[in-house]
MDAnalysis code that builds the backbone (N, CA, C; Angstrom):
import MDAnalysis as mda
import numpy as np

u = mda.Universe.empty(570, n_residues=190, atom_resindex=np.repeat(np.arange(190), 3), trajectory=True)
u.add_TopologyAttr("name", ["N", "CA", "C"] * 190)
u.add_TopologyAttr("resid", np.arange(1, 191))
u.add_TopologyAttr("resname", ["MET", "LYS", "ILE", "ARG", "CYS", "SER", "GLY", "CYS", "LYS", "SER", "PHE", "LEU", "LYS", "VAL", "GLU", "ASP", "SER", "LEU", "ALA", "GLY", "LYS", "LYS", "GLY", "LYS", "CYS", "PRO", "LYS", "CYS", "GLY", "ASN", "VAL", "PHE", "GLN", "ILE", "PRO", "ALA", "VAL", "ALA", "PRO", "SER", "PRO", "PRO", "GLY", "ALA", "GLY", "ALA", "GLY", "GLY", "ALA", "THR", "ASP", "ARG", "GLN", "LYS", "GLU", "TYR", "ALA", "LYS", "SER", "LEU", "GLY", "ILE", "GLU", "PHE", "PRO", "PRO", "ASP", "ILE", "THR", "LYS", "ALA", "GLU", "ILE", "SER", "ALA", "LEU", "ILE", "SER", "GLN", "ALA", "VAL", "GLU", "ARG", "ARG", "GLU", "GLY", "GLU", "ARG", "PHE", "HIS", "LYS", "LEU", "ASP", "GLU", "LEU", "SER", "ASP", "ARG", "GLU", "SER", "GLU", "ALA", "TYR", "GLN", "GLN", "LEU", "ARG", "ALA", "GLU", "VAL", "VAL", "ALA", "GLU", "ILE", "ASP", "GLU", "THR", "ASP", "SER", "LEU", "LEU", "SER", "LYS", "ALA", "THR", "PRO", "SER", "GLN", "MET", "VAL", "GLU", "GLU", "LEU", "GLY", "ALA", "ARG", "ASN", "LYS", "GLY", "ALA", "ILE", "LEU", "ILE", "THR", "PHE", "ASP", "PRO", "ASP", "ASP", "LEU", "ASN", "ILE", "GLU", "ASP", "ILE", "ALA", "GLY", "ALA", "ARG", "LEU", "ALA", "VAL", "SER", "PHE", "SER", "ASP", "ASN", "ILE", "THR", "GLU", "THR", "GLU", "MET", "ARG", "ALA", "VAL", "LEU", "VAL", "GLY", "LEU", "GLY", "ALA", "HIS", "ILE", "SER", "ARG", "GLN", "ALA", "GLY", "LEU"])
u.atoms.positions = np.array([
    [141.781, 70.292, 132.614],
    [141.815, 69.014, 131.942],
    [142.632, 69.159, 130.669],
    [143.126, 68.060, 130.160],
    [143.928, 68.061, 128.941],
    [143.138, 67.318, 127.878],
    [142.993, 67.939, 126.713],
    [142.278, 67.305, 125.606],
    [143.140, 67.376, 124.361],
    [142.730, 66.642, 123.347],
    [143.478, 66.620, 122.091],
    [142.622, 67.247, 120.997],
    [143.210, 68.168, 120.246],
    [142.500, 68.833, 119.149],
    [142.219, 67.803, 118.065],
    [140.983, 67.776, 117.579],
    [140.617, 66.825, 116.529],
    [141.192, 67.234, 115.174],
    [141.637, 68.489, 115.055],
    [142.211, 68.962, 113.792],
    [143.681, 68.645, 113.661],
    [144.509, 69.294, 114.507],
    [145.964, 69.146, 114.384],
    [146.552, 68.124, 115.341],
    [145.725, 67.540, 116.185],
    [146.116, 66.487, 117.140],
    [147.030, 67.004, 118.248],
    [147.062, 68.328, 118.457],
    [147.853, 68.900, 119.542],
    [147.128, 68.696, 120.862],
    [147.894, 68.532, 121.933],
    [147.297, 68.444, 123.253],
    [147.116, 69.857, 123.789],
    [145.941, 70.109, 124.331],
    [145.600, 71.433, 124.842],
    [145.152, 71.326, 126.285],
    [145.530, 72.287, 127.094],
    [145.096, 72.343, 128.476],
    [143.882, 73.271, 128.541],
    [142.776, 72.765, 129.067],
    [141.518, 73.502, 129.108],
    [141.025, 73.546, 130.545],
    [140.523, 74.689, 130.948],
    [139.956, 74.832, 132.299],
    [138.753, 73.903, 132.443],
    [138.633, 73.270, 133.597],
    [137.500, 72.376, 133.854],
    [136.165, 73.100, 133.715],
    [136.150, 74.387, 133.969],
    [134.902, 75.154, 133.903],
    [134.359, 75.261, 132.474],
    [135.192, 74.941, 131.461],
    [134.761, 75.010, 130.067],
    [134.205, 73.685, 129.551],
    [134.118, 72.686, 130.421],
    [133.631, 71.364, 130.024],
    [132.238, 71.477, 129.429],
    [132.026, 70.794, 128.302],
    [130.730, 70.782, 127.636],
    [130.530, 71.934, 126.664],
    [131.474, 72.882, 126.602],
    [131.342, 74.038, 125.709],
    [132.187, 73.817, 124.462],
    [132.064, 74.754, 123.513],
    [132.877, 74.691, 122.295],
    [134.174, 75.458, 122.535],
    [135.231, 74.972, 121.930],
    [136.529, 75.619, 122.039],
    [137.170, 75.743, 120.667],
    [138.186, 76.604, 120.574],
    [138.911, 76.813, 119.325],
    [140.390, 76.573, 119.584],
    [140.991, 75.716, 118.778],
    [142.416, 75.390, 118.933],
    [143.255, 76.620, 118.601],
    [144.162, 77.029, 119.498],
    [144.999, 78.200, 119.229],
    [146.067, 77.927, 118.158],
    [146.323, 76.659, 117.863],
    [147.362, 76.334, 116.891],
    [146.822, 76.269, 115.471],
    [145.659, 75.579, 115.276],
    [145.155, 75.398, 113.911],
    [143.820, 76.080, 113.658],
    [143.160, 76.594, 114.726],
    [141.888, 77.286, 114.565],
    [140.683, 76.372, 114.485],
    [140.883, 75.071, 114.629],
    [139.786, 74.108, 114.576],
    [138.827, 74.348, 115.748],
    [137.515, 74.351, 115.466],
    [136.504, 74.492, 116.509],
    [136.034, 73.082, 116.878],
    [135.961, 72.799, 118.183],
    [135.598, 71.459, 118.651],
    [134.800, 71.546, 119.942],
    [134.152, 70.442, 120.274],
    [133.373, 70.337, 121.501],
    [134.285, 69.852, 122.620],
    [134.318, 70.601, 123.725],
    [135.113, 70.200, 124.886],
    [134.285, 69.169, 125.641],
    [134.847, 67.997, 125.901],
    [134.056, 66.957, 126.568],
    [133.640, 67.382, 127.981],
    [132.451, 66.928, 128.349],
    [131.954, 67.194, 129.710],
    [132.688, 66.268, 130.675],
    [133.045, 66.781, 131.828],
    [133.724, 65.978, 132.842],
    [132.673, 65.142, 133.550],
    [132.909, 63.851, 133.598],
    [131.949, 62.973, 134.285],
    [132.075, 63.185, 135.786],
    [130.933, 63.450, 136.462],
    [131.002, 63.655, 137.906],
    [131.365, 62.357, 138.619],
    [132.074, 62.493, 139.711],
    [132.453, 61.318, 140.492],
    [131.230, 60.805, 141.245],
    [131.009, 59.489, 141.267],
    [129.881, 58.955, 142.014],
    [130.087, 59.179, 143.510],
    [128.990, 59.314, 144.253],
    [129.121, 59.550, 145.690],
    [129.938, 58.447, 146.350],
    [130.830, 58.869, 147.221],
    [131.648, 57.920, 147.977],
    [132.844, 57.404, 147.212],
    [133.006, 57.813, 145.943],
    [134.150, 57.341, 145.153],
    [135.415, 57.951, 145.715],
    [136.450, 57.179, 145.759],
    [137.733, 57.667, 146.224],
    [137.848, 57.701, 147.732],
    [136.840, 57.315, 148.432],
    [136.905, 57.365, 149.894],
    [137.781, 56.251, 150.444],
    [137.882, 55.129, 149.702],
    [138.683, 54.004, 150.182],
    [140.152, 54.215, 149.889],
    [140.971, 53.356, 150.410],
    [142.412, 53.426, 150.193],
    [142.777, 53.046, 148.767],
    [143.917, 53.544, 148.327],
    [144.405, 53.263, 146.977],
    [144.674, 51.779, 146.824],
    [144.434, 51.248, 145.629],
    [144.675, 49.831, 145.361],
    [146.170, 49.598, 145.157],
    [146.558, 48.347, 145.295],
    [147.967, 47.999, 145.063],
    [148.374, 48.314, 143.626],
    [147.463, 48.089, 142.713],
    [147.754, 48.376, 141.296],
    [147.999, 49.873, 141.099],
    [147.187, 50.734, 141.711],
    [147.387, 52.183, 141.620],
    [148.742, 52.572, 142.197],
    [149.072, 51.972, 143.341],
    [150.325, 52.298, 144.006],
    [151.527, 51.894, 143.141],
    [151.458, 50.711, 142.522],
    [152.549, 50.249, 141.654],
    [152.723, 51.197, 140.461],
    [151.598, 51.575, 139.870],
    [151.658, 52.477, 138.711],
    [152.220, 53.843, 139.120],
    [151.777, 54.331, 140.274],
    [152.259, 55.617, 140.783],
    [153.768, 55.559, 141.023],
    [154.256, 54.470, 141.593],
    [155.694, 54.312, 141.828],
    [156.465, 54.274, 140.502],
    [155.881, 53.601, 139.486],
    [156.559, 53.524, 138.181],
    [156.679, 54.900, 137.533],
    [155.789, 55.814, 137.946],
    [155.844, 57.187, 137.432],
    [156.729, 58.083, 138.292],
    [157.288, 57.520, 139.363],
    [158.171, 58.285, 140.238],
    [157.423, 59.115, 141.271],
    [156.194, 58.744, 141.557],
    [155.379, 59.494, 142.516],
    [155.637, 58.968, 143.927],
    [155.874, 59.889, 144.841],
    [155.995, 59.515, 146.248],
    [154.678, 59.859, 146.931],
    [154.195, 58.964, 147.805],
    [152.906, 59.174, 148.455],
    [152.902, 58.485, 149.817],
    [152.031, 58.967, 150.712],
    [151.932, 58.327, 152.039],
    [151.224, 56.981, 151.925],
    [151.466, 56.059, 152.844],
    [150.880, 54.721, 152.751],
    [149.351, 54.725, 152.870],
    [148.764, 55.736, 153.514],
    [147.311, 55.754, 153.700],
    [146.592, 56.626, 152.657],
    [147.170, 56.810, 151.474],
    [146.584, 57.655, 150.424],
    [145.284, 57.036, 149.907],
    [144.322, 57.898, 149.588],
    [143.024, 57.427, 149.082],
    [143.091, 57.208, 147.581],
    [142.087, 56.531, 147.051],
    [141.991, 56.294, 145.611],
    [141.935, 57.618, 144.851],
    [141.128, 58.549, 145.345],
    [140.978, 59.839, 144.673],
    [142.289, 60.612, 144.693],
    [142.996, 60.595, 145.812],
    [144.250, 61.338, 145.916],
    [145.315, 60.766, 144.983],
    [145.429, 59.431, 144.982],
    [146.456, 58.831, 144.115],
    [146.092, 58.984, 142.644],
    [144.780, 58.937, 142.334],
    [144.338, 59.167, 140.952],
    [144.724, 60.560, 140.486],
    [144.542, 61.549, 141.366],
    [144.903, 62.925, 141.016],
    [146.412, 63.043, 140.793],
    [147.221, 62.399, 141.666],
    [148.677, 62.436, 141.503],
    [149.107, 61.752, 140.203],
    [148.470, 60.626, 139.902],
    [148.788, 59.900, 138.660],
    [148.440, 60.763, 137.453],
    [147.273, 61.399, 137.470],
    [146.866, 62.263, 136.353],
    [147.851, 63.396, 136.145],
    [148.292, 64.016, 137.247],
    [149.257, 65.109, 137.145],
    [150.584, 64.626, 136.564],
    [151.032, 63.444, 137.042],
    [152.308, 62.905, 136.560],
    [152.231, 62.550, 135.077],
    [151.120, 61.948, 134.675],
    [150.950, 61.581, 133.268],
    [150.889, 62.846, 132.404],
    [150.153, 63.845, 132.878],
    [150.051, 65.107, 132.146],
    [151.420, 65.774, 132.024],
    [152.181, 65.758, 133.112],
    [153.521, 66.352, 133.105],
    [154.431, 65.585, 132.131],
    [154.353, 64.245, 132.170],
    [155.173, 63.423, 131.276],
    [154.803, 63.688, 129.813],
    [153.489, 63.765, 129.525],
    [153.063, 64.055, 128.155],
    [153.535, 65.442, 127.729],
    [153.433, 66.390, 128.649],
    [153.896, 67.745, 128.354],
    [155.377, 67.765, 128.022],
    [156.162, 66.999, 128.788],
    [157.600, 66.916, 128.530],
    [157.873, 66.283, 127.172],
    [157.109, 65.227, 126.862],
    [157.295, 64.568, 125.565],
    [156.976, 65.518, 124.420],
    [155.873, 66.245, 124.554],
    [155.512, 67.181, 123.487],
    [156.499, 68.331, 123.409],
    [157.036, 68.729, 124.544],
    [158.072, 69.770, 124.544],
    [159.301, 69.266, 123.787],
    [159.677, 67.995, 124.032],
    [160.816, 67.410, 123.318],
    [160.535, 67.333, 121.815],
    [159.279, 66.975, 121.460],
    [158.924, 66.927, 120.047],
    [159.008, 68.316, 119.417],
    [158.551, 69.325, 120.148],
    [158.651, 70.705, 119.650],
    [160.108, 71.099, 119.449],
    [160.963, 70.740, 120.431],
    [162.391, 71.046, 120.306],
    [162.991, 70.344, 119.093],
    [162.606, 69.073, 118.917],
    [163.108, 68.311, 117.776],
    [162.646, 68.958, 116.473],
    [161.399, 69.368, 116.427],
    [160.866, 70.034, 115.244],
    [161.639, 71.324, 114.967],
    [161.949, 72.080, 116.030],
    [162.725, 73.311, 115.870],
    [164.112, 73.004, 115.322],
    [164.728, 71.926, 115.835],
    [166.068, 71.553, 115.356],
    [166.016, 71.143, 113.894],
    [164.942, 70.380, 113.531],
    [164.792, 69.985, 112.138],
    [164.646, 71.227, 111.265],
    [163.874, 72.194, 111.727],
    [163.674, 73.429, 110.985],
    [164.998, 74.176, 110.842],
    [165.776, 74.233, 111.924],
    [167.082, 74.890, 111.873],
    [168.005, 74.177, 110.895],
    [167.977, 72.831, 110.903],
    [168.824, 72.064, 109.991],
    [168.410, 72.332, 108.546],
    [167.094, 72.409, 108.296],
    [166.614, 72.711, 106.948],
    [167.079, 74.101, 106.520],
    [166.950, 75.071, 107.410],
    [167.358, 76.436, 107.079],
    [168.858, 76.502, 106.802],
    [169.636, 75.754, 107.570],
    [171.089, 75.739, 107.354],
    [171.409, 75.108, 105.995],
    [170.749, 73.982, 105.697],
    [170.973, 73.319, 104.411],
    [170.578, 74.241, 103.262],
    [169.444, 74.915, 103.412],
    [168.985, 75.849, 102.382],
    [170.012, 76.964, 102.179],
    [170.541, 77.498, 103.276],
    [171.538, 78.573, 103.188],
    [172.786, 78.078, 102.454],
    [173.191, 76.831, 102.718],
    [174.366, 76.270, 102.043],
    [174.121, 76.128, 100.543],
    [172.909, 75.669, 100.181],
    [172.584, 75.505, 98.758],
    [172.540, 76.870, 98.073],
    [171.918, 77.851, 98.733],
    [171.854, 79.203, 98.162],
    [173.262, 79.767, 97.993],
    [174.129, 79.547, 98.980],
    [175.508, 80.038, 98.889],
    [176.228, 79.384, 97.714],
    [175.978, 78.081, 97.523],
    [176.610, 77.370, 96.408],
    [176.118, 77.924, 95.075],
    [174.806, 78.191, 94.989],
    [174.256, 78.777, 93.759],
    [174.839, 80.161, 93.532],
    [174.893, 80.959, 94.604],
    [175.460, 82.302, 94.479],
    [176.910, 82.250, 94.011],
    [177.659, 81.269, 94.541],
    [179.064, 81.138, 94.154],
    [179.173, 80.779, 92.677],
    [178.300, 79.854, 92.219],
    [178.303, 79.462, 90.810],
    [177.940, 80.655, 89.936],
    [176.876, 81.382, 90.328],
    [176.479, 82.559, 89.555],
    [177.561, 83.621, 89.576],
    [178.222, 83.765, 90.717],
    [179.298, 84.743, 90.820],
    [180.427, 84.383, 89.870],
    [180.750, 83.086, 89.793],
    [181.806, 82.649, 88.879],
    [181.412, 82.937, 87.439],
    [180.139, 82.705, 87.109],
    [179.690, 82.949, 85.744],
    [179.732, 84.436, 85.422],
    [179.389, 85.276, 86.401],
    [179.403, 86.718, 86.142],
    [180.829, 87.238, 85.972],
    [181.817, 86.509, 86.474],
    [183.217, 86.918, 86.342],
    [183.901, 86.240, 85.150],
    [183.144, 85.389, 84.443],
    [183.730, 84.623, 83.345],
    [184.034, 85.525, 82.162],
    [185.050, 85.130, 81.438],
    [185.379, 85.827, 80.194],
    [184.374, 85.377, 79.130],
    [184.262, 86.115, 78.027],
    [183.341, 85.687, 76.964],
    [183.641, 84.260, 76.481],
    [184.907, 83.928, 76.327],
    [185.265, 82.576, 75.873],
    [184.833, 81.526, 76.896],
    [185.006, 81.836, 78.187],
    [184.591, 80.893, 79.234],
    [183.073, 80.719, 79.231],
    [182.342, 81.786, 78.933],
    [180.878, 81.670, 78.855],
    [180.472, 80.741, 77.722],
    [181.113, 80.918, 76.557],
    [180.811, 80.057, 75.409],
    [181.129, 78.608, 75.756],
    [182.285, 78.364, 76.396],
    [182.666, 77.004, 76.793],
    [181.656, 76.409, 77.772],
    [181.232, 77.203, 78.762],
    [180.288, 76.715, 79.770],
    [178.939, 76.397, 79.134],
    [178.478, 77.258, 78.231],
    [177.206, 76.985, 77.551],
    [177.322, 75.725, 76.704],
    [178.461, 75.529, 76.059],
    [178.686, 74.308, 75.299],
    [178.674, 73.083, 76.200],
    [179.284, 73.207, 77.391],
    [179.303, 72.100, 78.354],
    [177.883, 71.765, 78.818],
    [177.006, 72.764, 78.788],
    [175.596, 72.538, 79.170],
    [174.757, 72.119, 77.963],
    [175.440, 71.753, 76.884],
    [174.829, 71.283, 75.651],
    [173.969, 72.364, 74.988],
    [174.425, 73.592, 75.082],
    [173.764, 74.721, 74.422],
    [174.701, 75.227, 73.332],
    [174.142, 75.458, 72.162],
    [174.937, 76.070, 71.107],
    [175.130, 77.542, 71.440],
    [176.329, 78.051, 71.271],
    [176.592, 79.446, 71.612],
    [177.487, 80.077, 70.569],
    [177.102, 81.290, 70.184],
    [177.913, 82.088, 69.268],
    [178.124, 83.419, 69.960],
    [179.375, 83.839, 70.034],
    [179.694, 85.094, 70.700],
    [180.456, 85.980, 69.720],
    [179.926, 87.188, 69.534],
    [180.579, 88.158, 68.652],
    [181.073, 89.290, 69.541],
    [182.376, 89.555, 69.453],
    [182.949, 90.651, 70.234],
    [183.594, 91.640, 69.273],
    [183.576, 92.914, 69.684],
    [184.160, 93.949, 68.848],
    [184.471, 95.153, 69.713],
    [185.313, 95.995, 69.178],
    [185.642, 97.258, 69.828],
    [184.691, 98.300, 69.248],
    [183.837, 98.919, 70.064],
    [182.851, 99.871, 69.535],
    [183.508, 101.021, 68.763],
    [184.727, 101.392, 69.110],
    [185.407, 102.481, 68.399],
    [185.775, 102.090, 66.970],
    [185.967, 100.775, 66.737],
    [186.333, 100.297, 65.402],
    [185.116, 100.010, 64.532],
    [183.929, 100.084, 65.081],
    [182.719, 99.704, 64.351],
    [182.249, 100.888, 63.511],
    [182.218, 100.675, 62.209],
    [181.743, 101.691, 61.276],
    [180.463, 101.165, 60.655],
    [179.343, 101.809, 60.946],
    [178.048, 101.316, 60.483],
    [177.980, 101.279, 58.954],
    [178.575, 102.280, 58.276],
    [178.529, 102.297, 56.811],
    [179.362, 101.172, 56.216],
    [180.446, 100.775, 56.910],
    [181.329, 99.741, 56.378],
    [181.511, 98.643, 57.415],
    [180.402, 97.924, 57.694],
    [180.443, 96.864, 58.705],
    [181.414, 95.762, 58.296],
    [181.603, 95.576, 56.975],
    [182.508, 94.521, 56.515],
    [183.943, 94.824, 56.924],
    [184.272, 96.097, 57.109],
    [185.622, 96.467, 57.488],
    [185.854, 96.427, 58.989],
    [184.804, 96.213, 59.792],
    [184.942, 96.190, 61.255],
    [185.659, 94.914, 61.676],
    [186.464, 95.058, 62.724],
    [187.167, 93.878, 63.250],
    [186.258, 93.200, 64.268],
    [185.657, 92.104, 63.845],
    [184.775, 91.326, 64.716],
    [185.472, 90.026, 65.084],
    [185.316, 89.600, 66.319],
    [185.834, 88.292, 66.740],
    [184.626, 87.405, 67.009],
    [184.604, 86.252, 66.379],
    [183.473, 85.338, 66.538],
    [183.983, 84.063, 67.185],
    [183.332, 83.691, 68.289],
    [183.635, 82.422, 68.963],
    [182.353, 81.602, 68.972],
    [182.494, 80.295, 68.904],
    [181.304, 79.450, 68.991],
    [181.653, 78.172, 69.735],
    [180.612, 77.573, 70.321],
    [180.832, 76.391, 71.162],
    [181.174, 75.180, 70.308],
    [181.810, 74.188, 70.945],
    [182.272, 72.991, 70.247],
    [181.136, 72.113, 69.748],
    [179.932, 72.321, 70.250],
    [178.845, 71.421, 69.855],
    [178.098, 71.910, 68.608],
    [178.610, 72.961, 67.952],
    [178.091, 73.346, 66.633],
    [179.279, 73.492, 65.682],
    [179.018, 73.289, 64.404],
    [180.103, 73.386, 63.415],
    [180.207, 74.819, 62.915],
    [181.293, 75.092, 62.212],
    [181.476, 76.433, 61.645],
    [180.396, 76.716, 60.603],
    [180.016, 75.708, 59.838],
    [178.959, 75.872, 58.827],
    [177.636, 76.228, 59.505],
    [177.325, 75.537, 60.620],
    [176.095, 75.839, 61.355],
    [176.158, 77.252, 61.943],
    [177.312, 77.634, 62.439],
    [177.484, 78.975, 63.005],
    [177.258, 80.024, 61.929],
    [177.825, 79.830, 60.737],
    [177.640, 80.785, 59.636],
    [176.162, 80.857, 59.231],
    [175.490, 79.719, 59.194],
    [174.065, 79.690, 58.825],
    [173.237, 80.476, 59.844],
    [173.568, 80.349, 61.117],
    [172.855, 81.095, 62.153],
    [173.073, 82.588, 61.975],
    [174.313, 83.004, 61.716],
    [174.618, 84.428, 61.540],
    [173.938, 84.998, 60.302],
    [173.938, 84.238, 59.196],
    [173.266, 84.704, 57.971],
    [171.771, 84.826, 58.235],
    [171.200, 83.828, 58.893],
    [169.764, 83.873, 59.224],
    [169.443, 85.031, 60.148],
    [170.307, 85.294, 61.105],
    [170.109, 86.418, 62.028],
    [170.158, 87.744, 61.277],
    [171.113, 87.854, 60.336],
    [171.208, 89.072, 59.528],
    [169.954, 89.273, 58.692],
    [169.437, 88.208, 58.090],
    [168.226, 88.306, 57.274],
    [167.038, 88.693, 58.151],
    [166.968, 88.122, 59.338],
    [165.868, 88.426, 60.273],
    [165.899, 89.903, 60.680],
    [167.095, 90.407, 60.994],
    [167.244, 91.822, 61.392],
    [166.880, 92.726, 60.228],
    [167.297, 92.366, 58.987],
    [166.983, 93.177, 57.809],
    [165.472, 93.252, 57.609],
    [164.780, 92.123, 57.749],
    [163.319, 92.110, 57.581],
    [162.660, 92.995, 58.627],
    [163.120, 92.905, 59.872],
    [162.522, 93.715, 60.940],
    [162.790, 95.196, 60.712],
    [163.972, 95.523, 60.192],
    [164.324, 96.931, 59.966],
    [163.727, 97.445, 58.661],
    [163.133, 96.541, 57.859],
    [162.535, 96.940, 56.591],
    [163.567, 97.261, 55.525],
    [164.717, 96.604, 55.618],
    [165.787, 96.847, 54.635],
    [165.647, 95.937, 53.428],
])
């Protein structure tokens, strides 16, 4: 028999022998009661199939002999409906897989774009970094120097190059550097 999980709403195929017992959904782990199969009343299905059953069976593409019984055509209809539902759910699963693949592809494209942007930034010159930070509305001050020319005893004589972004003024840049020097002196106990 085919039942629907009350948790994830998946259709599950269950052996008739498990009717009336508890079951566990293999997809979501939900525990549920498997419905008991109602026994057929005596003599049910002994008569010929109704015209309505035959029309419905034909609409499902079922071929059957003209003298088919109610029980036989009911069984064929149940199988056809179950097969059709199975096909529909298979198509939904395929669609879900395609959606997942499309998401993964989109994610890969976004990650590649981010990697490309980061790669460009890692290859940027110091001036380009200052410009980019300024474009992102960040104040930036960049001090460059040749370590061989740096004399700790005579820092004033060192050749330093200072660049700063367009969104701060030279006065603001000098104030930041003076404040940074005072902060470093306090930390060093000078």
